[in-house]
C-alpha positions in Angstrom: 117.6 48.1 32.1 116.6 44.7 33.5 120.1 43.5 33.0 121.3 46.2 35.4 119.0 44.7 38.1 120.6 41.3 37.6 124.2 42.8 37.7 123.5 44.7 40.9 121.8 41.7 42.5 124.8 39.5 41.7 127.0 42.2 43.2 124.9 42.2 46.4 125.2 38.4 46.7 128.9 38.4 46.4 129.2 41.3 48.9 127.0 39.5 51.4 129.2 36.5 51.3 132.3 38.6 51.6 130.8 40.3 54.7 130.1 36.9 56.3 133.8 36.0 55.5 135.2 39.1 57.1 132.9 38.9 60.1 133.9 35.3 60.8 137.7 36.4 60.6 137.0 39.2 63.1 135.1 36.8 65.4 138.2 34.5 65.4 140.8 37.2 65.8 141.7 36.0 69.3 141.4 32.2 68.4 144.9 30.7 68.7 146.0 29.0 65.5 143.2 30.5 63.4 143.9 30.9 59.8 141.8 33.7 58.0 139.7 33.1 54.9 139.8 35.4 51.9 137.1 35.7 49.2 138.1 35.9 45.6 135.5 37.4 43.2 135.8 37.5 39.4 133.6 38.8 36.5 131.6 36.5 34.3 133.0 36.4 30.7 131.8 39.3 28.6 129.4 38.6 25.7 129.9 40.1 22.2 126.9 42.0 20.8 126.0 41.9 17.2 123.6 44.0 15.2 120.9 41.7 13.8 118.0 42.1 11.3 119.2 45.5 10.0 118.2 45.9 6.3 121.7 47.3 5.4 123.3 44.2 6.8 121.3 41.7 4.5 123.5 39.0 3.1 126.5 40.2 5.3 128.1 39.0 8.5 126.4 41.0 11.3 128.8 43.6 12.6 129.9 43.7 16.3 128.5 46.6 18.3 130.4 46.0 21.5 130.5 43.8 24.6 128.1 43.2 27.4 129.4 42.5 31.0 127.5 39.9 32.9 128.3 40.9 36.5 130.4 39.3 39.2 130.6 35.9 40.8 132.5 34.2 43.6 135.6 32.4 42.3 136.8 30.9 45.6 137.1 31.3 49.3 140.6 30.2 50.2 142.5 30.0 53.5 145.6 32.1 54.3 148.0 29.6 55.8 150.7 32.1 56.9 151.6 31.6 60.6 150.5 34.2 63.1 152.6 35.9 65.6 153.8 33.9 68.7 153.3 35.2 72.2 154.4 33.7 75.7 151.6 31.9 77.5 151.2 31.5 81.2 150.1 28.0 80.5 153.1 25.7 80.6 151.1 23.2 78.5 150.9 25.7 75.7 152.8 24.8 72.6 153.7 26.4 69.3 155.2 25.1 66.1 158.1 27.0 64.6 157.8 26.4 60.9 155.5 24.1 59.0 153.3 21.4 60.4 150.3 20.6 62.4 149.6 19.0 65.8 147.4 15.9 65.6 144.3 15.4 67.7 141.9 12.6 67.9 138.1 13.6 67.2 135.0 11.5 66.8 135.4 11.9 63.0 138.9 10.6 63.2 142.4 12.4 63.3 142.3 16.2 62.7 145.1 18.6 62.7 145.7 22.0 64.2 148.0 24.9 64.9 146.1 25.8 68.1 148.6 24.9 70.8 146.4 25.7 73.8 146.5 22.3 75.5 145.5 21.4 79.0 145.1 18.2 81.1 141.7 16.6 81.3 140.2 14.5 84.2 142.0 11.5 82.8 145.4 13.1 82.8 145.5 13.4 79.0 146.8 16.4 77.1 143.8 17.8 75.3 142.9 20.7 73.0 140.5 23.6 73.8 137.8 21.4 72.4 138.6 18.4 74.6 140.3 16.3 71.9 143.2 14.3 72.9 146.6 15.4 71.6 148.3 12.5 69.8 151.8 11.2 70.0 153.5 8.6 67.8 152.3 5.9 70.2 148.8 7.2 70.6 147.1 9.5 73.2 149.5 11.1 75.6 148.8 10.2 79.3 150.7 12.3 81.8 151.7 10.5 85.0 152.7 13.7 87.1 152.2 17.3 87.4 155.6 18.4 85.9 155.3 18.2 82.0 158.1 19.1 79.8 158.2 19.2 76.0 161.5 19.6 74.3 162.1 21.3 70.9 162.1 17.9 69.1 158.5 17.2 70.4 159.6 14.6 73.1 157.1 14.7 76.1 158.4 14.1 79.6 156.6 13.8 82.9 158.6 13.8 86.2 161.7 13.4 84.1 160.4 10.3 82.2 159.8 10.3 78.5 156.3 9.4 77.6 156.0 9.8 73.9 156.9 12.2 71.0 154.3 14.5 69.4 152.9 13.4 66.1 153.6 16.4 63.9 152.4 16.0 60.2 152.2 18.1 57.1 150.6 17.8 53.8 151.6 17.9 50.1 148.5 19.8 49.3 146.8 22.3 51.6 144.4 20.7 54.2 140.7 21.8 54.5 139.6 23.8 57.3 137.0 22.4 59.8 135.5 24.9 62.2 137.7 27.6 63.7 141.0 25.9 64.1 140.9 22.2 63.0 141.9 20.9 59.5 141.6 17.7 57.7 143.8 16.4 54.9 144.6 13.4 52.8 147.9 11.5 53.2 149.5 13.3 56.2 153.3 12.8 56.3 155.0 13.0 59.7 157.5 16.0 59.9 161.0 14.9 60.9 162.6 18.2 61.5 160.4 20.6 63.6 160.7 22.8 66.6 158.3 22.9 69.4 158.2 26.0 71.7 156.7 25.3 75.2 154.9 28.0 77.0 154.2 29.8 73.7 151.0 30.3 71.6 150.6 31.0 67.9 148.0 33.6 67.5 145.5 34.0 64.8 146.9 35.5 61.5 143.9 37.8 61.3 144.8 41.5 61.4 141.7 43.2 62.9 142.4 46.6 61.7 142.6 45.4 58.0 139.4 43.3 58.5 137.6 46.4 59.9 138.7 48.5 56.9 137.5 45.7 54.6 134.2 45.6 56.3 133.7 49.3 55.9 134.6 49.1 52.2 132.1 46.2 51.7 129.4 48.2 53.4 130.0 51.2 51.1 129.9 48.9 48.0 126.8 47.2 49.2 125.0 50.6 49.7 126.1 51.7 46.2 124.6 48.5 44.7 121.4 49.1 46.6 121.2 52.6 45.2 121.5 51.2 41.7 118.7 48.7 42.3 116.5 51.5 43.8 117.2 53.9 40.8 116.3 51.2 38.2 113.2 50.2 40.1 112.1 53.8 40.1 112.8 54.1 36.4 110.8 51.0 35.7 108.0 52.2 37.8 107.8 55.5 35.9 108.0 53.6 32.5 105.2 51.2 33.5 102.8 53.5 35.3 103.4 56.8 33.5 104.9 56.4 30.1 102.9 53.3 29.6 99.7 55.3 29.7 100.4 57.4 26.8 
């Protein structure tokens, strides 16, 4: 009976984490370039039960009487890297990558990578991300010298018809690690030679709000079911201790 409490408690813990992941996905459904997280749960390995200390089994190998499940645990929380839908933006500095790769931005912690192409100009005439991090070209930070900024499909940046730099687009042999809502970090970034940049276009989040809402409802129902199991076992233990135990 106590085992049932542990099993239900483990289930509640996993469901609580799954709710956090789902809520975070919903909160970033409108964040450009956001990649949703998915929680994977698995059961603990089952244990075989043997009958012990039975007089009829004396001198024999104890017989198996079944298996005992030990509940559920979190296996991993992985990031879904599939691209989101693309939409036209009123911001001419908005950029989207068609295909694989990441834009490179410079942060206080070093270079980071993103699919969020909502760029603007800061007070120093630099192309920066929504977090204020400079967009990096092959020569370094991109400084714009005029109001007219054009980016061709190969990533070359022009201002007033003069080529300034080429965007530093990279990819990784192993998936990068998410930092925050739309930044990634990874080891050994390799520049992508063949890529297509779409100016005036934004890659949206790959979150499907309707699916996340359905997941959230399913999680809440499972959570309530586990709560009822805990309450039922607690009531049974109370009766066993305070009523049966008096006999």
